[in-house]
VEXTOR-109860 format. One record per residue (C-alpha): y, z, x. Coordinates in steps of 0.05 Angstrom, whole numbers, plus 5000, padded with zeros to 4 digits. Each point is the difference from the previous one (the first is absolute). Last residue first. Layout:
// residues N
YZX...
This chain:
// residues 429
495849554795501550435061494950335044498650575048493550375014494949624958497150254935494850504979499550174925499450754989506850114967503050675017501650444941498550685028498450644962502450594961507050125026505650394966499850585049494149995047493650304970497750625037498850474942497350705014492850094973498850284931493650374986500150485060503850514959506450095040504049624948502050614960502650325064505549465006499849625066501150135074497549675064494549604967504349384993501749995075502050555049507249815018502149594940496150474955503950605027506749654991498249794929497950714983506950245022502949494951495450314947502850695012507249765002499249624934496650614970505950435020505049494974496149984934500450754988505749984951497249394966493850384978493449675017495950044937498450644963503949834939506849875030503550455050506650044965507250085024500249275021503449625057501049254995497649685064503849565048500449265014498650155073492849784994502049304978497049764935493149814975498749854927492550035011494450435030492849764993493450364995493349644995493050134974493749595005493050014971500850534947494450154951501949824929505450124948502750615037502250524950507550014988504649505034505550534999495950425048500249435052507549954991500650765010496049955064504449445026506450414988497150615034497349585057506749675014503450685002494850295048499949375043507450105013505849524997502750054929506249724964501650414939499149914925493749605010498149374964492849934976494249535011493049884971494949475017492949844976495849465033493349764972495449845057493850204959499050625044507150234986506549835035505550534997507149855022505450535007507649964998505750435026507549904992506450255033497549925071504050215061501549625064500450135075494649475015495750505037501050504944497649504948494149795043497850725007500850084924495249424988494450315042501450684970499249734929493749625021496750635025501950384937497449444955493650015041499150754989501649884926494349504995495150465035501850584955499549554939492949795016499249374956497949575059498149295018497150005071503349915067506750104965505449495010506650315020507049734990506950105032506949824976507249885018505449694955506249585004499249895074506349805037498749385043504650025059501249345037499049544940498949295026503249584946496249684941502349284988493149694994499349264984494049665034499349484945493350294978503850675001505149824948495749704945495250595010505550514987502649634939493149964969498550735015506550234968500049564938492650024984494049685034498549384958506649924964504150185062495849525043501249434950507450154997500749975076496449335005493449895035500049595064501550625041493850324971495649435024503350035069498650745005492749854988495150084942503949804938494749694955502350394939493850445002501550125074507050234982497250514951494750235050505450095054504350404953494150454982497950095073506850175026505749555022506050415025500649675068495949375005493049995030496649974933503749354985496149655055504749765056500549255013507349954976502950605037500749775072502249294984504750304949503150465052500949455052507649914999501150765001496150085065493150344996498150335066493150315009498150515053492950245010495450565021495449964940503149784956505149444995499149874926501950714982506149965045502049354967499350264929504450605017505349565033499949544939501250584952505250355044504649415009502149485052493550025038496350325058493050314990497550495051493150275020499750655038494950245051499450715026499750265072505950444985505649835049497449355029497449734934506250214961504649715053496349335002499949924925507450174995501849525057496149444967503750124935506850005035498449365039497849664935506250244964504749705053503350415054500950755009507650124996502349394961493750034958500950734978504649854942494949624959494450475021498650304931493650395011494550144950494850545013492550155000495350525030501750664965502849644940506249634976504550135060506549624989503449875067507249765005502250425060497449455045495649915062499550735020498350154927493649595008497950405062501350664964495949754942494049895045500650695031500550344932493949614975496250225061501550734984498549934926493349675014498150545051501150554949495849624950493350055035495549624951492450115006496549445037494249564976496749575053497049384967492549904995499650054924505749504990499549744928496250614972504350475041506349674973497650114928498850745014506950045032503249764936504749425015507450195008500449585064494949455009492849885022497549304985495549895060505649655039504250614985495450425044501349555061507449994980500150765007500450404935505450434968500850584953493349904966498850444939496950684989496450164936493650295029503950335057499949725071507149755006501349315028501949635063495149435009497949705067495649385010500049905075504649615046503450635025495650614991500050205074507650084994499150644959506650385006504349364995494749764952502350514948507049715001496949314993496150194938506150304966504449415016495449434983505549545028507050304994504749634955507049785020503849584950506049675033506049744961505249505023505749914952504749434979498049285010494150075047497849365036496750215065503650185065495949695056494550455027494749474991493250184973
């Protein structure tokens, strides 16, 4: 690929996506496993695959797949338990490298980010040189491999990075966007799920080019106003979304899938307490308060029940979140069936310095507002101890039962989205 300045009218966007990130972090400690089928997954009966090496992917193993299914497809693979602390540290190092290139970095997951390098070209050279420099710096500094897509907008950059995996760089200039998009199956397009793809397939629209040939009104009639308009735009490579430097979460949540369906209320409440503290730690780390709490209960038949309530005051402690979540669970009445999954979410987030209305009353046995600062201080101290000694450093006494293990899941991340199809190192359409 030539380093000449390509044809970009307005912006230059990079999408940086780490290759098989969780597996490759593990291989830094286990280099003897390179080239083998490796799967990072939990060992419980309902665990799912976090990531798989490309050797395992060739057998059909993919992220979010039940571990039992992965073992049937790849019985001879090496299965490793996740070590999330290492993932966060390597993610931090990678993001530091990206932010040394430009301030316009939008981190969308632990191993993925968009960069707007429009203004960095005068200082660092053309976008291809910038992308090559990023890949080289990440490899030299961390030992990890990144694939990068370069384009004039986020959608095309994302599609290009996916197509360049593993260990690739793909440039799509503005003038060649349609050439890049037209052959793609509709299932590969952003926002197209199984139902939409099936509907398009029934209409004989199987590629991006087929969809582009359909009129806007036809797509709206077939898919609905919003979905039809969205698809009409993306098959033309139109995406005006800016790179958002600081994404402010509107809610934070955590979920737990039980090893076996249960109607043991003590076990369910213990998990709710664990999840409440997990979410509260994230709240304190973000410096924000929650003015709403919600719970989700999924039963053995996969029916999902949800409840939510607004809070009079912003909260930051696991104790307060738990009390609200417990009341929501009680409001549901008797459990309709054995529980498979339960989740706790905090909503209506505001800044932590927004203040708290003082009250003369303790409430009905819940955390009284007058003692909230003390509980906040106590749980903040717990955060420091856990940071130093790990998740088992300190936790509520009710959780020291041996039934619930401390959670290690990285915040807001459940798996990887790398595409398993191998392609060449650098290319342009």
